[in-house]
C-alpha positions as MATLAB code, in Angstrom:
seq = 'MINSSERDKEIDLLHQKIQVKDQRIEQLENLLLQARQQHFGTSSEKLSPDQITLFN';
ca = [
     104.084  243.549   82.997;
     104.302  240.025   81.801;
     106.953  239.566   79.310;
     106.377  237.229   76.180;
     107.720  234.185   77.464;
     105.362  234.295   80.745;
     102.540  234.777   78.715;
     103.474  232.026   76.202;
     103.221  229.460   79.289;
     100.121  231.123   80.753;
      98.375  230.245   77.407;
     100.081  226.832   77.353;
      99.063  226.224   80.511;
      95.473  227.111   79.965;
      95.285  225.359   76.600;
      95.978  222.363   78.822;
      93.407  223.191   81.519;
      90.982  222.980   78.761;
      91.566  220.308   77.041;
      91.846  218.297   80.453;
      88.481  219.635   80.897;
      86.930  218.792   77.279;
      88.108  215.243   77.946;
      86.022  215.189   81.586;
      83.253  216.429   79.673;
      83.586  213.990   76.742;
      83.784  211.178   79.977;
      80.583  212.116   81.144;
      78.750  212.586   78.040;
      79.628  208.968   77.518;
      78.258  207.944   80.727;
      74.856  210.115   80.380;
      74.275  208.172   76.939;
      74.971  204.752   78.643;
      72.661  205.648   81.568;
      69.905  206.664   79.055;
      70.180  203.431   77.121;
      70.194  201.359   79.935;
      66.912  203.374   81.475;
      65.560  203.946   78.058;
      66.416  201.239   75.898;
      64.603  198.272   74.525;
      65.020  196.128   77.640;
      63.195  198.887   79.753;
      60.160  198.357   77.607;
      59.563  194.659   78.055;
      56.118  193.701   79.525;
      55.619  191.377   82.295;
      52.549  188.877   82.527;
      50.580  190.858   84.911;
      50.857  194.217   82.143;
      49.462  191.791   78.996;
      46.290  191.116   80.884;
      45.592  194.772   81.172;
      44.862  194.827   77.479;
      42.068  192.024   77.501;
];
């Protein structure tokens, strides 16, 4: 059976692991947001001169 001190250490370790994983998730979410903005942002909607002739 685990004593109180060992259980508290295990709980602290698990909290630290969760914190590290939460930080990694936040980093990945920010990278995904940047990638979406680069891919789908206003610069991706610019028309080339060849496309303009399609509407004539």
